C-alpha positions in Angstrom: 0.0 0.0 0.0 1.3 3.4 -0.9 2.1 5.9 1.8 -0.6 8.2 0.6 -3.3 5.5 1.0 -1.9 4.6 4.4 -2.3 8.2 5.6 -5.8 8.4 4.1 -6.8 5.2 5.8 -5.5 6.4 9.1 -7.5 9.7 8.8 -10.7 7.9 8.0 -10.1 5.5 10.9 -9.7 8.4 13.3 -12.8 10.2 12.0 -14.8 7.0 12.4 -13.8 6.7 16.0 -14.7 10.4 16.6 -18.1 10.0 15.0 -18.8 6.8 17.0 -17.9 8.6 20.2 -20.1 11.6 19.4 -23.0 9.4 18.5 -22.6 7.5 21.8 -23.1 10.8 23.7 -26.6 11.5 22.1 -28.2 11.2 25.5 -26.3 14.4 26.5 -26.6 16.8 23.6 -30.1 15.8 22.2 -31.8 16.6 25.6 -29.8 19.8 25.7 -30.9 20.8 22.2 -34.5 19.9 22.9 -34.4 21.8 26.2 -33.0 24.9 24.4 -35.6 24.6 21.7 -38.4 24.3 24.2 -37.2 27.4 26.1 -37.1 29.4 22.9 -40.6 28.3 22.0 -41.8 29.3 25.5 -40.2 32.8 25.1 -41.9 33.2 21.7 -45.3 32.1 23.1 -45.1 34.4 26.2 -44.0 37.3 24.1 -46.9 36.8 21.6 -49.3 36.6 24.6 -48.0 39.8 26.0 -48.3 41.6 22.6 -51.9 40.4 22.4 -52.7 41.8 25.8 -51.3 45.3 24.9 -54.0 48.0 24.8 -53.4 50.2 21.7 -55.1 53.4 20.7 -54.9 55.5 17.5 -54.5 59.2 17.6 -55.2 61.5 14.6 -53.0 64.7 14.5 -54.5 67.7 12.8 -51.8 70.4 12.6 -52.7 74.1 12.6 -53.2 75.8 9.2 -50.4 78.3 9.7 -47.8 76.0 11.1 -44.3 77.5 11.2 -42.3 74.9 12.9 -41.4 71.9 10.7 -38.9 69.1 11.2 -36.8 70.6 13.9 -39.8 70.6 16.3 -40.5 67.0 15.4 -37.0 66.1 16.3 -37.6 67.3 19.8 -40.8 65.2 19.9 -38.9 62.1 19.1 -36.3 62.9 21.7 -39.0 63.1 24.3 -40.6 59.8 23.2 -37.2 58.1 23.7 -37.7 58.3 27.4 -39.7 55.0 27.3 -36.5 53.1 26.5 -35.7 50.6 29.3 -34.7 47.0 30.1 -37.2 44.7 31.8 -35.8 42.5 34.6 -35.3 38.8 34.2 -38.8 37.8 35.5 -40.6 40.3 33.3 -38.7 39.3 30.2 -38.8 35.5 30.5 -42.0 34.9 32.5 -44.3 37.8 31.5 -42.9 38.2 28.0 -42.2 42.0 28.4 -40.0 43.7 25.9 -39.2 47.2 24.6 -42.4 48.9 23.5 -42.8 50.7 20.2 -44.9 53.3 18.4 -46.3 53.5 14.9 -46.2 56.7 12.9 -48.6 56.6 10.0 -49.6 58.8 7.0 -52.6 57.6 5.0 -54.4 58.8 1.9 -58.0 57.8 1.4 -58.9 58.9 -2.1 -56.5 61.8 -1.8 -57.4 63.0 1.7 -54.4 62.8 3.9 -54.3 62.0 7.6 -51.4 61.9 10.1 -51.8 59.3 12.8 -49.8 57.9 15.7 -50.6 54.5 17.2 -49.5 54.1 20.8 -50.2 52.1 23.9 -52.9 53.6 26.0 -50.4 54.0 28.9 -48.4 56.4 26.7 -51.2 58.6 25.5 -50.5 61.4 27.8 -46.8 61.3 27.0 -47.4 61.5 23.2 -50.0 64.3 23.5 -47.8 66.3 25.9 -44.8 66.2 23.6 -46.9 67.1 20.6 -48.5 70.0 22.3 -45.2 71.2 23.6 -43.9 71.7 20.0 -47.3 72.4 18.3 -49.6 74.1 20.9 -52.4 74.7 18.4 -52.6 71.1 17.2 -55.8 69.1 17.5 -55.4 65.5 18.7 -58.4 63.1 18.6 -58.9 59.5 19.4 -60.1 57.7 16.2 -61.2 54.2 15.2 -58.5 52.1 13.5 -58.9 52.6 9.7 -57.3 49.2 8.9 -60.6 47.5 9.9 -62.6 49.6 7.4 -61.5 47.3 4.6 -62.1 43.5 4.3 -59.3 41.3 5.8 -59.3 39.3 2.6 -59.6 42.1 0.1 -58.3 40.0 -2.8 -61.5 38.0 -2.9 -63.5 41.3 -2.7 -62.3 42.6 -6.1 -59.2 44.5 -4.9 -55.6 44.5 -6.0 -52.6 45.5 -3.9 -48.9 46.4 -4.0 -46.8 46.8 -0.9 -43.4 46.3 0.5 -41.0 47.4 3.2 -38.0 49.7 2.9 -34.5 49.1 4.0 -31.2 51.1 4.0 -28.7 50.9 1.2 -25.7 50.8 3.7 -25.0 50.1 7.3 -27.1 51.9 9.9 -24.3 54.3 11.0 -24.3 56.0 7.6 -26.9 58.8 7.7 -29.6 59.6 5.1 -30.0 63.1 3.8 -31.9 65.0 6.5 -34.0 68.2 6.6 -30.9 70.2 7.6 -29.5 69.6 4.1 -32.7 70.5 2.2 -32.9 74.1 3.3 -29.3 74.8 4.1 -28.3 78.4 3.6 -32.0 79.3 3.0 -33.2 82.2 5.2 -36.8 83.0 4.0 -39.5 80.5 5.0 -41.2 80.7 1.7 -38.0 79.4 0.0 -37.6 76.4 2.3 -37.8 72.9 0.9 -40.0 70.6 3.0 -38.8 67.0 2.6 -42.3 65.6 3.1 -43.9 67.9 0.5 -43.3 65.5 -2.5 -44.7 62.6 -0.6 -47.8 64.4 0.4 -48.3 65.7 -3.1 -48.1 62.2 -4.6 -50.5 60.9 -2.0 -53.0 63.7 -2.6 -53.2 62.9 -6.4 -54.9 59.5 -6.1 -58.6 59.1 -6.9 -61.7 58.2 -5.0 -61.5 54.5 -4.1 -57.7 54.4 -4.1 -55.7 54.0 -0.8 -52.1 54.6 0.2 -51.0 53.6 3.7 -47.5 54.3 5.0 -46.4 53.0 8.4 -43.2 53.7 10.3 -42.7 51.5 13.3 -40.1 52.9 15.8 -38.6 51.2 18.9 -36.1 53.2 21.0 -32.7 51.6 21.6 -29.7 52.3 23.7 -26.1 53.2 22.6 -25.0 49.8 21.3 -25.7 50.9 17.7 -23.0 53.6 18.1 -20.3 50.9 18.2 -21.0 50.2 14.5 -20.3 53.8 13.8 -17.1 53.7 15.7 -16.0 50.6 13.7 -16.8 52.3 10.4 -14.9 55.5 11.5 -11.9 53.4 12.6 -11.8 51.5 9.3 -12.0 54.7 7.3 -9.1 56.4 9.1 -7.0 53.2 9.0 -7.2 52.6 12.7 -7.2 48.9 13.7 -10.6 47.7 14.7 -10.2 46.1 18.1 -12.0 42.8 18.8 -13.6 42.3 22.2 -11.3 40.4 24.5 -11.7 38.9 27.9 -10.1 40.4 31.0 -7.6 37.6 31.3 -6.5 38.0 27.7 -6.2 41.7 28.1 -4.0 41.2 31.2 -1.7 38.8 29.4 -1.3 41.1 26.5 -0.5 44.0 28.8 2.2 42.0 30.6 3.7 40.9 27.3 3.8 44.4 26.0 5.4 45.7 29.2 8.0 43.0 29.2 8.9 43.7 25.6 9.3 47.4 26.3 11.6 46.8 29.3 13.8 44.4 27.3 14.1 46.9 24.5 15.1 49.6 26.9 17.8 47.4 28.6 19.3 46.2 25.4 19.2 49.3 23.2 18.6 52.1 25.7 15.6 53.3 23.7 12.4 54.1 25.5 9.4 52.6 23.7 6.9 55.0 22.5 4.1 52.5 22.9 1.6 51.1 20.3 -0.6 54.1 20.6 2.1 56.3 19.2 2.6 54.1 16.1 -1.2 53.8 15.7 -1.6 57.6 15.7 1.2 57.9 13.1 -0.5 55.4 10.9 -3.8 57.1 11.3 -2.3 60.5 10.4 -0.9 59.0 7.2 -4.4 57.9 6.2 -5.9 61.3 7.1 -3.2 63.2 5.1 -4.3 61.4 1.9 -8.0 61.5 2.4 -10.3 63.3 0.0 -12.8 65.9 1.1 -15.7 63.5 0.6 -13.9 60.8 2.7 -13.5 63.4 5.5 -17.1 64.4 5.2 -18.2 60.8 5.5 -16.3 60.4 8.8 -17.9 63.6 10.1 -21.3 62.5 9.0 -21.1 59.1 10.6 -19.8 60.6 13.9 -22.6 63.1 14.0 -25.2 60.5 13.1 -24.4 58.1 15.9 -24.2 61.0 18.4 -28.0 61.3 18.5 -30.6 59.1 20.0 -31.6 56.2 17.8 -34.7 54.2 17.0 -34.9 50.8 15.5 -37.2 51.3 12.5 -39.4 49.4 10.0 -41.1 51.3 7.2 -43.8 49.6 5.1 -46.3 51.0 2.6 -49.2 49.6 0.7 -51.3 50.9 -2.2 -54.6 49.2 -3.0 -57.7 49.8 -5.0 -60.4 47.9 -6.9 -59.0 46.1 -9.8 -60.8 48.3 -12.3 -59.0 51.5 -11.1 -55.8 49.9 -9.7 -52.6 51.5 -11.1 -49.0 51.1 -10.1 -48.0 54.0 -7.9 -44.8 52.2 -6.7 -42.4 54.5 -8.6 -44.2 57.6 -7.0 -43.9 56.4 -3.4 -40.4 55.0 -3.5 -39.3 58.1 -5.5 -40.5 60.3 -2.7 -38.3 58.4 -0.3 -35.3 58.4 -2.6 -34.9 62.2 -2.1 -33.3 61.3 1.2 -30.6 59.2 -0.6 -27.0 60.2 -1.2 -24.4 58.4 -3.2 -21.6 58.4 -0.6 -23.8 58.0 2.5 -27.1 56.2 2.9 -30.6 56.0 1.5 -33.7 53.9 1.1 -34.5 51.0 -1.2 -37.2 48.4 -1.4 -36.7 45.1 0.6 -36.5 42.4 -2.0 -37.7 39.8 0.4 -41.1 41.5 1.0 -42.1 43.0 -2.3 -44.3 41.1 -4.8 -41.9 41.5 -7.6 -41.0 38.0 -8.7 -40.9 38.0 -12.5 -40.2 34.4 -13.7 -42.5 31.5 -13.8 -39.8 29.0 -12.6 -39.6 31.0 -9.4 -43.3 30.1 -8.7 -44.2 33.7 -9.6 -48.0 33.5 -9.1 -48.0 31.7 -5.8 -45.2 33.7 -4.2 -46.4 37.1 -5.3 -49.9 36.3 -4.0 -48.4 35.2 -0.7 -46.3 38.4 -0.4 -49.3 40.6 -1.0 -51.3 38.9 1.7 -48.3 38.9 4.0 -47.5 42.7 3.7 -51.2 43.5 4.3 -51.3 41.2 7.4 -48.1 42.7 8.8 -49.4 46.3 8.2 -52.7 45.5 10.0 -50.9 43.9 13.0 -48.2 46.5 13.3 -46.1 44.1 15.3 -42.5 44.8 15.6 -40.2 41.8 15.1 -39.2 40.2 18.4 -35.4 40.1 17.8 -32.9 42.8 17.6 -29.1 43.1 17.1 -29.1 46.2 19.3 -31.1 45.0 22.3 -29.2 42.2 24.1 -32.2 40.3 25.5 -33.8 40.2 22.0 -31.3 38.0 20.3 -32.8 35.6 17.7 -34.3 32.5 19.3 -33.0 29.0 18.5 -36.1 27.9 16.5 -36.1 31.2 14.6 -32.6 30.3 13.2 -33.5 26.8 12.0 -33.1 26.3 8.2 -36.1 27.2 6.1 -38.0 28.4 9.2 -35.6 31.3 9.5 -36.8 33.0 6.3 -40.2 33.6 7.9 -38.7 35.4 10.9 -36.0 37.4 9.0 -38.0 38.8 6.1 -38.1 42.2 7.7 -34.8 44.1 7.9 -35.1 46.7 10.6 -32.6 49.6 10.6 -31.7 52.5 12.9 -32.7 56.1 12.3 -31.7 58.8 14.7 -34.2 61.5 15.8 -33.0 63.9 13.1 -33.6 61.3 10.4 -37.0 60.4 11.7 -38.0 64.0 11.9 -37.0 64.3 8.2 -39.4 61.6 7.0 -42.3 62.2 9.4 -43.3 65.7 10.3 -46.3 67.9 9.7 -46.2 70.0 6.5 -45.0 73.6 6.6 -47.3 76.5 5.8 -45.8 76.9 2.4 -46.6 73.3 1.4 -49.8 73.2 -0.7 -51.6 70.0 0.4 -55.2 71.1 0.3 -56.7 67.7 1.3 -54.8 67.5 4.6 -57.2 68.2 7.5 -56.1 71.2 9.5 -57.3 73.2 12.5 -58.8 76.3 10.8 -59.1 78.4 13.9 -57.1 78.9 17.0 -58.6 77.6 20.3 -58.2 79.5 23.5 -59.3 79.1 27.1 -62.6 80.7 28.3 -62.4 84.0 30.2 -61.5 83.7 33.9 -64.6 85.6 35.0 -67.1 83.7 32.8 -70.2 82.8 34.9 -70.8 79.1 35.4 -74.2 77.7 36.5 
């Protein structure tokens, strides 16, 4: 037998022994796997139960006719809402199913009539109203019935057609989109300001009677963990080594090794070591010296973006109408969001896993497109936020959610982070200069009755 065959035979023999040994331990790892699977199913069950028990309300916001404040005031509103962020204790998370609460910001057009709405938990109603009135004192807020129940649940069997999808970012979360500050930069006069939401409202107001456009922005406040992504991107751009997380023991060993090396160098050569930080700074300076203006602007933009409060976000929109009047408004809606895109930073695009845009018959076009239409409508009606997050430590994906094939169902949505400035850019009340005649507004200012008014 040749030496090569002998080596190959030995390798297979060793592998056979290892496999037999692992199989013999099935009574250890199979119960562990089943136990972990059962625990993840329990967590999913208790979270769904908690979501079903939540008491939601829908508030319609009617801004005053002569509104002056636009996106900047809305940024302060989102900063105030961020106060609901928090981490439930172990018992609340794993026994009661509690998790970070969220809000739904909605703009709808019913036959061209536009409405601004906010869906919130009943317990947060006073909080939402207080922060809106703080920025827009003359706004009118009313409790309304949920419009999603005004249409049949199975609209496809009622003569309707529908297109809908979710949006996602073109780059990592740390890269900012174009915000309202860049639309009216260097503009002084109010009548010359460019309102980012104007083109969206104009497109929504052009639809006819019987057509509907619904846009939903789900937001969930998160902590500072998403800023780590921005730090890594900045370090990579400036040529700074991205440090991996290390345990305390490893850090201590490395520190002793570096100290010993520096002492030995000083004894042998008489040179005092400048330390690794000095060499790193020299390397970083070399990168900075050769950077273009755009590259420097990117670093500045990323640092400014992650310096503000962030919300994990899902944006979805649907357009539907009876089949005889249905028309594709997809380019209009997505085009309104692409005004926030920049080539060197970030922007919006459609999520290919949610849109009914499968073109070829061998991809099961008819069946899959029909499923995606029904799914996006169901997701919109439920307004549920996905129950896993890469920025909230206790919301890591569960075991059964990561199983092959099954994982597609749970990872269709691709949430992303927008800071309060970015959110204010895509959701705020239109300025006085925006001509959106079919947006309900408060026509007259309301005031308190005179102090001396007789009361029976």
